[in-house]
C-alpha positions in Angstrom: 44.6 -106.4 135.1 47.1 -103.5 135.0 47.3 -101.3 138.1 46.3 -98.2 136.1 43.4 -99.9 134.3 40.0 -98.4 134.5 37.8 -99.6 137.4 35.7 -102.7 136.5 32.5 -100.6 137.0 33.3 -98.5 133.9 35.0 -101.2 131.9 32.4 -104.0 132.3 28.7 -103.3 132.8 28.2 -106.5 134.7 30.6 -105.4 137.4 29.6 -103.7 140.6 28.4 -100.2 141.0 30.9 -97.4 141.6 30.7 -97.8 145.4 30.7 -101.6 145.3 33.7 -103.9 144.8 35.1 -104.9 141.4 34.0 -108.2 139.8 35.9 -111.3 140.8 37.5 -114.0 138.7 34.4 -116.2 138.3 32.5 -113.2 136.9 34.9 -113.1 134.0 33.5 -116.6 133.0 29.8 -116.2 133.8 29.6 -112.4 133.1 27.2 -111.7 135.9 28.2 -111.1 139.5 24.8 -112.4 140.7 25.3 -115.7 138.9 28.8 -116.0 140.3 27.5 -115.3 143.8 24.8 -118.0 143.4 27.3 -120.6 142.0 29.7 -120.0 145.0 26.6 -120.3 147.3 25.7 -123.7 145.8 29.3 -124.8 146.3 29.3 -123.5 149.9 26.0 -125.3 150.6 27.4 -128.6 149.3 30.7 -128.1 151.2 28.7 -127.4 154.4 26.8 -130.6 153.9 30.0 -132.5 153.3 31.8 -131.0 156.3 28.9 -131.7 158.6 28.7 -135.4 157.5 32.5 -135.7 157.8 32.5 -134.3 161.3 29.6 -136.5 162.3 31.7 -139.5 161.1 34.8 -138.3 162.8 33.2 -137.4 166.2 30.9 -140.4 166.2 28.3 -140.9 168.9 30.5 -139.5 171.7 29.6 -135.9 170.7 26.2 -134.3 170.2 25.4 -133.8 166.4 25.2 -130.0 166.9 28.9 -130.0 167.5 29.4 -131.3 164.0 27.3 -128.5 162.7 29.2 -125.8 164.6 32.6 -127.2 163.4 31.4 -127.4 159.8 30.1 -123.9 160.0 33.4 -122.6 161.4 35.4 -124.2 158.6 32.8 -123.4 156.0 32.5 -119.7 156.7 36.3 -119.2 156.3 36.2 -121.1 153.0 33.1 -119.2 151.8 34.8 -115.9 152.7 37.9 -116.7 150.6 35.7 -117.9 147.7 33.5 -114.8 147.7 36.5 -112.5 148.2 38.4 -113.9 145.2 35.8 -115.3 142.8 32.8 -112.9 143.2 34.1 -109.7 144.8 37.7 -108.8 143.9 39.0 -106.8 146.8 42.4 -106.3 148.5 43.4 -105.3 152.0 41.1 -105.0 155.1 41.1 -108.8 155.5 39.9 -108.8 159.2 37.4 -106.0 158.7 36.0 -107.8 155.6 35.8 -111.1 157.4 33.9 -109.4 160.4 31.5 -107.9 157.9 31.1 -111.2 156.2 30.2 -112.9 159.5 27.8 -110.1 160.4 26.0 -110.4 157.0 25.9 -114.2 157.3 24.5 -114.0 160.8 21.9 -111.5 159.7 20.9 -113.9 157.0 20.5 -116.7 159.6 18.4 -114.4 161.7 16.3 -113.2 158.7 15.8 -116.8 157.7 14.7 -117.9 161.1 12.3 -114.9 161.7 10.7 -115.0 158.2 10.2 -118.8 158.2 8.7 -118.6 161.7 6.3 -115.9 160.5 5.4 -117.7 157.3 4.7 -121.0 159.0 3.7 -120.0 162.5 1.7 -116.8 161.9 0.6 -117.0 158.3 0.1 -120.8 158.4 1.8 -121.2 155.0 3.2 -124.6 154.0 6.6 -125.3 155.5 8.6 -126.5 152.5 7.5 -123.8 150.0 7.9 -121.2 152.6 11.4 -122.3 153.4 12.4 -122.2 149.7 10.9 -118.7 149.2 12.5 -117.4 152.4 15.9 -118.9 151.5 15.7 -117.2 148.1 14.9 -113.8 149.8 17.8 -114.3 152.2 20.2 -115.2 149.3 19.3 -111.9 147.5 19.7 -109.9 150.7 23.0 -111.6 151.4 24.3 -110.7 147.9 23.6 -107.0 148.6 24.9 -107.3 152.1 28.2 -108.7 151.0 28.4 -106.3 148.1 27.7 -103.2 150.1 28.9 -104.2 153.6 31.4 -107.1 153.6 33.4 -106.2 150.5 32.5 -102.5 150.0 35.2 -100.3 148.7 35.0 -96.5 148.2 35.9 -95.4 144.7 39.5 -94.3 144.3 40.0 -90.6 144.0 43.1 -89.8 142.0 44.8 -86.5 142.3 48.1 -85.1 141.0 49.6 -85.1 144.5 48.3 -88.5 145.7 50.6 -91.5 146.0 49.4 -94.9 145.3 
């Protein structure tokens, strides 16, 4: 894309809103930012499973299994950040700030998942597995908007005659 090209929000209706980030590379293929986000999420989930299993094998019985989960999460969140940043939300600059926002949104998703599932099963006495699926779906939607408007948010560029770029 040329440096002086119109923002993706006006050039492509499937791109982000004016105050959100531009659409990433995967969006060019699937045409919907939400679908690209879901596809990257599925890949991240599979990667997380693979990393956890790999760490379990590497660490063996000498370490508690939770250590494998933490190590897999640490590696997985960095990979997920890069994939979301390049394939779903095309942004530049503010790398550390974006990563901090990404971790905050993911942590909020974990907290939301824990609280809502606990309420559904413990308070409302709903079945565990369907509740988990519904709650995970709600968290995925909330995470999409969290990443769009918090992690990777960019203000629209204001161009003026005296501004340098």
